[in-house]
Structure formats: structure tokens, C-alpha cells
TORLO-894295 format. One record per residue: y, x, z of N, C-alpha, C in turn; residue in three letters. Coordinates in steps of 0.02 Angstrom, whole numbers. Layout:
<recs>
+--------+--------+--------+--------+--------+--------+--------+--------+--------+------+
!   n.yy !   n.xx !   n.zz !  ca.yy !  ca.xx !  ca.zz !   c.yy !   c.xx !   c.zz ! type !
+--------+--------+--------+--------+--------+--------+--------+--------+--------+------+
!      Y !      X !      Z !      Y !      X !      Z !      Y !      X !      Z !  ALA !
...
+--------+--------+--------+--------+--------+--------+--------+--------+--------+------+
</recs>
This chain:
<recs>
+--------+--------+--------+--------+--------+--------+--------+--------+--------+------+
!   n.yy !   n.xx !   n.zz !  ca.yy !  ca.xx !  ca.zz !   c.yy !   c.xx !   c.zz ! type !
+--------+--------+--------+--------+--------+--------+--------+--------+--------+------+
!   8595 !   1422 !   -359 !   8664 !   1443 !   -350 !   8669 !   1518 !   -360 !  MET !
!   8718 !   1539 !   -397 !   8729 !   1610 !   -411 !   8747 !   1649 !   -348 !  ALA !
!   8729 !   1712 !   -347 !   8747 !   1755 !   -291 !   8811 !   1794 !   -306 !  THR !
!   8838 !   1784 !   -366 !   8902 !   1815 !   -385 !   8946 !   1762 !   -417 !  VAL !
!   9009 !   1776 !   -418 !   9057 !   1731 !   -451 !   9046 !   1734 !   -526 !  LYS !
!   9051 !   1677 !   -559 !   9048 !   1675 !   -632 !   9119 !   1679 !   -658 !  LEU !
!   9133 !   1733 !   -693 !   9201 !   1747 !   -716 !   9221 !   1697 !   -770 !  ILE !
!   9279 !   1665 !   -760 !   9305 !   1616 !   -807 !   9337 !   1651 !   -867 !  THR !
!   9351 !   1613 !   -919 !   9386 !   1642 !   -976 !   9455 !   1667 !   -956 !  ASP !
!   9489 !   1630 !   -912 !   9556 !   1651 !   -890 !   9552 !   1717 !   -853 !  ALA !
!   9502 !   1724 !   -810 !   9493 !   1788 !   -773 !   9475 !   1844 !   -821 !  GLU !
!   9434 !   1830 !   -870 !   9414 !   1881 !   -920 !   9475 !   1904 !   -959 !  ALA !
!   9519 !   1857 !   -977 !   9579 !   1874 !  -1015 !   9624 !   1922 !   -975 !  GLU !
!   9621 !   1918 !   -909 !   9664 !   1959 !   -867 !   9637 !   2030 !   -857 !  ALA !
!   9575 !   2042 !   -876 !   9544 !   2108 !   -868 !   9527 !   2135 !   -937 !  ASP !
!   9564 !   2185 !   -962 !   9553 !   2209 !  -1030 !   9481 !   2232 !  -1044 !  PRO !
!   9448 !   2260 !   -995 !   9379 !   2284 !  -1006 !   9332 !   2224 !  -1016 !  ALA !
!   9339 !   2173 !   -976 !   9298 !   2113 !   -982 !   9315 !   2076 !  -1046 !  VAL !
!   9379 !   2069 !  -1059 !   9401 !   2035 !  -1120 !   9371 !   2067 !  -1182 !  LYS !
!   9372 !   2133 !  -1184 !   9345 !   2169 !  -1243 !   9271 !   2153 !  -1253 !  ALA !
!   9232 !   2152 !  -1200 !   9161 !   2137 !  -1206 !   9151 !   2064 !  -1226 !  VAL !
!   9186 !   2019 !  -1193 !   9179 !   1948 !  -1210 !   9199 !   1936 !  -1283 !  PHE !
!   9252 !   1969 !  -1306 !   9272 !   1962 !  -1376 !   9218 !   1988 !  -1423 !  ASP !
!   9186 !   2044 !  -1404 !   9134 !   2072 !  -1447 !   9072 !   2027 !  -1447 !  ASP !
!   9055 !   1998 !  -1390 !   8999 !   1951 !  -1387 !   9012 !   1893 !  -1434 !  ILE !
!   9072 !   1865 !  -1429 !   9090 !   1808 !  -1472 !   9087 !   1827 !  -1546 !  ARG !
!   9113 !   1885 !  -1563 !   9113 !   1907 !  -1633 !   9042 !   1921 !  -1658 !  ALA !
!   9003 !   1955 !  -1618 !   8935 !   1973 !  -1638 !   8892 !   1911 !  -1646 !  THR !
!   8898 !   1865 !  -1600 !   8856 !   1805 !  -1601 !   8887 !   1748 !  -1641 !  ARG !
!   8948 !   1758 !  -1664 !   8983 !   1707 !  -1703 !   8985 !   1640 !  -1666 !  LYS !
!   9008 !   1643 !  -1603 !   9013 !   1583 !  -1561 !   9068 !   1595 !  -1509 !  THR !
!   9094 !   1541 !  -1482 !   9141 !   1547 !  -1427 !   9107 !   1546 !  -1360 !  ASP !
!   9041 !   1533 !  -1359 !   9004 !   1526 !  -1297 !   8989 !   1593 !  -1265 !  PHE !
!   9006 !   1600 !  -1202 !   8986 !   1658 !  -1161 !   8942 !   1630 !  -1106 !  ILE !
!   8879 !   1652 !  -1104 !   8833 !   1623 !  -1055 !   8842 !   1653 !   -985 !  ASN !
!   8810 !   1621 !   -937 !   8818 !   1640 !   -867 !   8794 !   1711 !   -852 !  ASN !
!   8746 !   1737 !   -890 !   8724 !   1806 !   -879 !   8783 !   1854 !   -886 !  PHE !
!   8820 !   1846 !   -941 !   8877 !   1891 !   -952 !   8934 !   1876 !   -904 !  TRP !
!   8944 !   1813 !   -886 !   8996 !   1794 !   -838 !   8981 !   1824 !   -769 !  ARG !
!   8918 !   1826 !   -750 !   8900 !   1857 !   -686 !   8908 !   1932 !   -688 !  GLY !
!   8886 !   1963 !   -743 !   8893 !   2036 !   -749 !   8966 !   2058 !   -752 !  LEU !
!   9010 !   2013 !   -773 !   9081 !   2031 !   -781 !   9114 !   2048 !   -715 !  ALA !
!   9081 !   2035 !   -659 !   9108 !   2058 !   -594 !   9110 !   2134 !   -591 !  ASN !
!   9069 !   2167 !   -631 !   9067 !   2240 !   -635 !   9075 !   2258 !   -709 !  ASP !
!   9137 !   2268 !   -731 !   9149 !   2281 !   -803 !   9110 !   2339 !   -832 !  PRO !
!   9096 !   2390 !   -792 !   9057 !   2447 !   -817 !   8986 !   2427 !   -833 !  VAL !
!   8954 !   2390 !   -787 !   8886 !   2365 !   -799 !   8885 !   2315 !   -856 !  THR !
!   8936 !   2272 !   -859 !   8942 !   2224 !   -914 !   8942 !   2260 !   -981 !  LEU !
!   8984 !   2310 !   -989 !   8989 !   2346 !  -1053 !   8924 !   2384 !  -1069 !  LYS !
!   8897 !   2418 !  -1020 !   8836 !   2457 !  -1031 !   8778 !   2411 !  -1053 !  ARG !
!   8772 !   2354 !  -1019 !   8718 !   2308 !  -1034 !   8728 !   2276 !  -1103 !  THR !
!   8790 !   2255 !  -1118 !   8803 !   2226 !  -1184 !   8791 !   2278 !  -1239 !  TRP !
!   8814 !   2339 !  -1229 !   8804 !   2391 !  -1280 !   8730 !   2402 !  -1293 !  ASP !
!   8690 !   2403 !  -1241 !   8617 !   2412 !  -1249 !   8586 !   2353 !  -1285 !  SER !
!   8603 !   2293 !  -1263 !   8575 !   2234 !  -1294 !   8594 !   2229 !  -1368 !  LEU !
!   8657 !   2242 !  -1382 !   8681 !   2239 !  -1452 !   8645 !   2291 !  -1495 !  ARG !
!   8634 !   2350 !  -1468 !   8601 !   2403 !  -1506 !   8528 !   2385 !  -1521 !  ALA !
!   8494 !   2355 !  -1474 !   8423 !   2340 !  -1482 !   8411 !   2274 !  -1519 !  VAL !
!   8452 !   2224 !  -1505 !   8437 !   2156 !  -1528 !   8476 !   2134 !  -1591 !  MET !
!   8520 !   2175 !  -1615 !   8559 !   2155 !  -1675 !   8559 !   2212 !  -1726 !  THR !
!   8585 !   2198 !  -1783 !   8594 !   2250 !  -1833 !   8530 !   2262 !  -1873 !  GLY !
!   8524 !   2322 !  -1898 !   8469 !   2341 !  -1941 !   8410 !   2363 !  -1898 !  ASP !
!   8361 !   2318 !  -1891 !   8304 !   2332 !  -1848 !   8239 !   2321 !  -1887 !  THR !
!   8186 !   2352 !  -1865 !   8121 !   2345 !  -1898 !   8089 !   2277 !  -1885 !  ALA !
!   8104 !   2248 !  -1827 !   8076 !   2182 !  -1810 !   8125 !   2128 !  -1829 !  LEU !
!   8100 !   2072 !  -1852 !   8143 !   2016 !  -1869 !   8175 !   1988 !  -1805 !  SER !
!   8233 !   1957 !  -1811 !   8266 !   1928 !  -1752 !   8221 !   1879 !  -1714 !  PRO !
!   8183 !   1838 !  -1748 !   8140 !   1790 !  -1713 !   8084 !   1826 !  -1674 !  VAL !
!   8056 !   1879 !  -1703 !   8005 !   1918 !  -1669 !   8034 !   1952 !  -1607 !  VAL !
!   8094 !   1979 !  -1614 !   8127 !   2010 !  -1556 !   8135 !   1960 !  -1499 !  GLN !
!   8157 !   1900 !  -1516 !   8167 !   1849 !  -1464 !   8100 !   1828 !  -1434 !  GLU !
!   8048 !   1824 !  -1474 !   7983 !   1805 !  -1448 !   7955 !   1858 !  -1401 !  MET !
!   7967 !   1921 !  -1417 !   7947 !   1975 !  -1371 !   7987 !   1969 !  -1306 !  ILE !
!   8051 !   1954 !  -1312 !   8093 !   1946 !  -1252 !   8066 !   1889 !  -1209 !  TYR !
!   8043 !   1835 !  -1240 !   8014 !   1778 !  -1203 !   7951 !   1802 !  -1166 !  ILE !
!   7909 !   1840 !  -1199 !   7847 !   1863 !  -1168 !   7862 !   1908 !  -1108 !  ALA !
!   7907 !   1955 !  -1117 !   7924 !   2000 !  -1061 !   7958 !   1962 !  -1005 !  VAL !
!   8001 !   1916 !  -1021 !   8035 !   1876 !   -971 !   7986 !   1832 !   -932 !  SER !
!   7934 !   1808 !   -967 !   7882 !   1770 !   -933 !   7844 !   1815 !   -884 !  THR !
!   7826 !   1875 !   -907 !   7790 !   1922 !   -864 !   7832 !   1941 !   -803 !  ALA !
!   7897 !   1944 !   -812 !   7942 !   1962 !   -757 !   7967 !   1902 !   -717 !  ASN !
!   7943 !   1842 !   -735 !   7961 !   1780 !   -701 !   8036 !   1767 !   -700 !  ALA !
!   8069 !   1780 !   -756 !   8141 !   1768 !   -762 !   8152 !   1702 !   -799 !  CYS !
!   8158 !   1649 !   -761 !   8167 !   1582 !   -790 !   8229 !   1579 !   -835 !  SER !
!   8284 !   1609 !   -812 !   8345 !   1608 !   -852 !   8333 !   1639 !   -921 !  TYR !
!   8301 !   1697 !   -922 !   8289 !   1731 !   -985 !   8239 !   1695 !  -1029 !  CYS !
!   8188 !   1665 !   -999 !   8140 !   1625 !  -1038 !   8178 !   1569 !  -1074 !  VAL !
!   8221 !   1534 !  -1037 !   8259 !   1479 !  -1067 !   8308 !   1504 !  -1121 !  HIS !
!   8347 !   1555 !  -1105 !   8398 !   1577 !  -1153 !   8367 !   1607 !  -1216 !  SER !
!   8313 !   1645 !  -1208 !   8283 !   1676 !  -1267 !   8239 !   1628 !  -1306 !  HIS !
!   8213 !   1576 !  -1273 !   8178 !   1523 !  -1310 !   8228 !   1486 !  -1354 !  THR !
!   8287 !   1471 !  -1326 !   8339 !   1439 !  -1366 !   8360 !   1483 !  -1424 !  ALA !
!   8368 !   1548 !  -1411 !   8387 !   1595 !  -1464 !   8333 !   1600 !  -1517 !  ALA !
!   8270 !   1603 !  -1496 !   8214 !   1607 !  -1544 !   8212 !   1545 !  -1589 !  ALA !
!   8221 !   1487 !  -1558 !   8223 !   1425 !  -1598 !   8280 !   1427 !  -1648 !  ARG !
!   8338 !   1450 !  -1626 !   8396 !   1454 !  -1671 !   8384 !   1503 !  -1728 !  ALA !
!   8341 !   1553 !  -1717 !   8327 !   1603 !  -1768 !   8265 !   1588 !  -1808 !  LYS !
!   8235 !   1528 !  -1797 !   8180 !   1507 !  -1840 !   8113 !   1498 !  -1808 !  GLY !
!   8106 !   1506 !  -1743 !   8041 !   1496 !  -1712 !   8023 !   1422 !  -1715 !  MET !
!   7965 !   1408 !  -1745 !   7942 !   1339 !  -1752 !   7903 !   1319 !  -1690 !  THR !
!   7891 !   1254 !  -1680 !   7848 !   1233 !  -1624 !   7779 !   1264 !  -1627 !  PRO !
!   7752 !   1274 !  -1687 !   7687 !   1305 !  -1694 !   7689 !   1379 !  -1672 !  GLU !
!   7742 !   1413 !  -1690 !   7750 !   1483 !  -1669 !   7756 !   1487 !  -1593 !  MET !
!   7794 !   1440 !  -1564 !   7803 !   1440 !  -1491 !   7736 !   1427 !  -1456 !  HIS !
!   7697 !   1380 !  -1482 !   7631 !   1365 !  -1452 !   7585 !   1426 !  -1455 !  ALA !
!   7586 !   1461 !  -1512 !   7545 !   1521 !  -1519 !   7569 !   1576 !  -1472 !  GLU !
!   7635 !   1583 !  -1466 !   7663 !   1633 !  -1420 !   7639 !   1619 !  -1349 !  LEU !
!   7642 !   1556 !  -1327 !   7621 !   1538 !  -1259 !   7547 !   1552 !  -1249 !  LEU !
!   7506 !   1539 !  -1301 !   7434 !   1554 !  -1296 !   7422 !   1629 !  -1288 !  ALA !
!   7460 !   1669 !  -1325 !   7453 !   1742 !  -1321 !   7476 !   1767 !  -1252 !  ILE !
!   7532 !   1740 !  -1227 !   7557 !   1761 !  -1162 !   7505 !   1746 !  -1108 !  ILE !
!   7476 !   1685 !  -1111 !   7426 !   1666 !  -1062 !   7364 !   1709 !  -1067 !  GLY !
!   7341 !   1722 !  -1127 !   7281 !   1764 !  -1137 !   7294 !   1835 !  -1113 !  LEU !
!   7351 !   1863 !  -1132 !   7367 !   1932 !  -1112 !   7372 !   1938 !  -1037 !  ALA !
!   7402 !   1888 !  -1004 !   7406 !   1890 !   -931 !   7337 !   1890 !   -900 !  ALA !
!   7293 !   1847 !   -927 !   7225 !   1843 !   -900 !   7188 !   1909 !   -910 !  GLN !
!   7187 !   1934 !   -971 !   7148 !   1995 !   -985 !   7179 !   2056 !   -950 !  THR !
!   7245 !   2059 !   -945 !   7277 !   2114 !   -908 !   7255 !   2115 !   -836 !  ASN !
!   7253 !   2056 !   -805 !   7232 !   2052 !   -735 !   7159 !   2070 !   -726 !  HIS !
!   7117 !   2049 !   -773 !   7046 !   2067 !   -770 !   7036 !   2142 !   -776 !  LEU !
!   7069 !   2173 !   -824 !   7063 !   2245 !   -833 !   7089 !   2282 !   -772 !  VAL !
!   7145 !   2259 !   -745 !   7172 !   2290 !   -685 !   7124 !   2284 !   -626 !  THR !
!   7095 !   2225 !   -617 !   7048 !   2215 !   -563 !   6986 !   2259 !   -570 !  ALA !
!   6963 !   2268 !   -633 !   6903 !   2309 !   -645 !   6919 !   2384 !   -648 !  MET !
!   6985 !   2401 !   -654 !   7006 !   2472 !   -658 !   6966 !   2509 !   -712 !  GLN !
!   6963 !   2480 !   -771 !   6925 !   2510 !   -826 !   6962 !   2570 !   -855 !  LEU !
!   6925 !   2623 !   -873 !   6957 !   2680 !   -905 !   6973 !   2661 !   -978 !  PRO !
!   7026 !   2690 !  -1003 !   7046 !   2679 !  -1073 !   6997 !   2715 !  -1119 !  VAL !
!   6975 !   2680 !  -1171 !   6929 !   2710 !  -1220 !   6964 !   2768 !  -1256 !  ASP !
!   6927 !   2822 !  -1268 !   6955 !   2880 !  -1301 !   6986 !   2864 !  -1369 !  ASP !
!   6956 !   2816 !  -1406 !   6982 !   2800 !  -1473 !   7052 !   2767 !  -1469 !  VAL !
!   7072 !   2742 !  -1410 !   7138 !   2711 !  -1403 !   7192 !   2761 !  -1383 !  PHE !
!   7173 !   2821 !  -1366 !   7221 !   2871 !  -1343 !   7257 !   2904 !  -1403 !  LEU !
!   7321 !   2914 !  -1396 !   7361 !   2948 !  -1447 !   7357 !   3023 !  -1434 !  VAL !
!   7343 !   3059 !  -1486 !   7337 !   3131 !  -1478 !   7398 !   3166 !  -1504 !  GLU !
+--------+--------+--------+--------+--------+--------+--------+--------+--------+------+
</recs>
């Protein structure tokens, strides 16, 4: 159960700041769907706009990483942060942008391996090799 009210389309229409962001989400994503993340954030229009502007700047437009790679990175970080909502939403987005079942399986293997080796290195408190340092 959400800890905040999920703003309806009717409520969004009544608030010009929320309406503007919802309209931009719909236009950018070419869909009428507004997910619960944005509906929850809409309780604070300033945070809604700031978060959408950041996400749009990083995840859309002319970027060096392909859209599917961006979504796969988002899945990995969301897994590390234990955000079930984000794992689900970005897995759906990655599939829509071309992630195959084979790519997903490989991503999960990498996430699991990285978690394991990160924990081992942290437990051993190993110093970083000089050749890995940026000068």
C-alpha cells in the first residue's frame, strides 16, 4: 500500500504544474499511461518536475548509451538498491526497447556475480591496484 495518495488524471488536470509534467511524460513516451511513481510524486509538483526533468535528460534524447543498455543499467542499480518497483518497471521498459530473454539472463548473471565479488572485496578491504587509478 502506498504511503502517499496516487494523483488521478482528474486531479492532475486541476493542477497546471502536474498537468504539464503528465502531458510531457505522455508526449515523450508516446503513451497515455502515467505510472504510479509519477502519480505518487505528483503530491509535490516541484519534486515531480525536478525528477522528470532529470530522468528525461539522462534517459532520453541523444545519448551515448543505447536505450536498452540504459534500462539494463537501471535494472542493475535498482536490484542493488532493492527497489522492486524499479526492477519491474525498468525490466518492462528494457523488454520494450529490445532486451531479449538471453540478454536478461546474462544481465542477471552479471548482477549476481558483481554482488558476490563486491561483497568479497569489501570483506577483505583490499587496496585498489595502482594500475586502476585515474591520474
